[in-house]
Phi, psi and omega in degrees: 000133190252124176273136181231130181255121186249109170303142176275124181254125176284328181207136173243130180279121178256006176288332187248100186306336185291316177307315183296321178291323178296324176295322184288319172309304183305319181295315185298321186290324174300323181293341183267000176296147181282157175306139179085352177267154182232138181307146182291340186279344191236014181292324180268359185258336182245133177234105187291331190271354178281138176282141179291152179289142172285139180282331180236149180291162178292136178257140181281132181274126180231137174291155185298160186292318190288003174256358180302330181277351181274140175261132175283115185308326182291339176270000184227144181273113182240026170303304187302316185291324183287320172307312178298318176300313187292326179295316185289320179299323183285345180265357180277127178288150185255353183210160184298326182291319177299316179302307181294344184252000191273159170308327176265036181298325180294316181283331183286319182299316177299323176294327179288319176305305181303319180297312183295321177294327174291327176287326177287320183293330175276000186047059184280345190202166164223152191275131178217156174284158181298117186289146184271337181270348176238152177278142180260131174288130177282177176208164177208164180276141175232125183250149179200150177248122181246156174268135173275184187296328178258022179068023169270153195274132187245118174265131187242137177226134182222133175270117184236136178284146175278081199282348173296343177267002179291149176251125184296143178070358173249302183265351180190158181233276185272141179231001185286144172211125185282155173230139179309144169286147181282346172289328184294322180288318171305316183292319172307316178296323182289316177297321181294327184283329185279327174258006177062042177282162178258125183244121175236164178225148179225151180240139177274118177282126177054052184304315181298342183281346182279337188273138179292150170284146180257359177221165166286112194233130177251129186228146176289156174288151182280161185286144182088342185226048188261132179249138181246164180271190187289335184265010178081005180279141181285125175272169171234171179272124165256118185296137176252331177229165184296149179233152175301135179104338176288151182289333181265359184307305187295324181293317176302309182300320179294320174297328179289319180286325174299317174301311180302315176303314181300317186288344173271020178068015172281150180255119182280134181291148178278332182278326185218110180297344184260011173255121180238142186226139175225125181240139179209175177304322182294327183160183180243137178238134179242132178229128182244127188253121175234081181067260180251010178249138175237134172260122182240125174238125185225155180271349187226136179290322186289320181293325180296313184301314180298318173302317183296321184290330172289328174293317187282339172291325187271318190233165171269108192245155176240116182273116180266010173058216184302135180292127178233302183236137177214106178060246178265357182264130176242112184263118177282000000 
């Protein structure tokens, strides 16, 4: 195999044919070189080990300005948070038997009693005999521990229907329920800063239990709260209102809240169906709905209190006052 070294020529003058012919002879002579040899004329001109010099200077890399508020996980120690989270998750019961036998059984029993009281107060169900021509949907207790405003532990228990066993067009029809866009929440914060609006947050307690059921749905009674008829037969719930876990519960609640807000002269946004605005001579109120969480921004404290009063009269509300934390947003 013959190696050929071809020098890089920037320009070859072709005006003189003799010079061009001499160049061709030089190429033929170079083709006869042994492998590994370098022509004598370019031994000192080529340095293969030398790195080419940069044509442009190095530029300092900086992150975009819009990322300055974000924290790099590699720069902070989250070990303690992960360990604490895993510890709490392992201590949360997964069934009724685990809850009543756990060290926190008193708190779990109180949480379940509060849930049953909410079901009764909202007239969510009525006791009926188990129907023979219809299937009965099962249910189970779901437990969780949440952090309060002062980082105190709040034990929560929810009786949830096993909606996966529902039959379409028999136990439910419509299921769609919208959720506010996170962009709308950010935009509301921007408007509130520019116009010095008052921003508060409210939570609807047991929101799904307020909406009426749209089909005949039968659910089993929860463990620990079973009622029998005169003959000692186990009764079931015939739902009068929605229950957590049903496929249509979110849709029913959203329809109920939408109807109420429209009656109170709120106008639904065309770009985000979970944003409502009410304007009057007294001031403006912007309401963003995120399932059972409401963000209220108003230009007037009196108008804001009036909207809170209307909501509290219609639903069982929890006033969380000034907006600090909402889902993944933490307002400092």
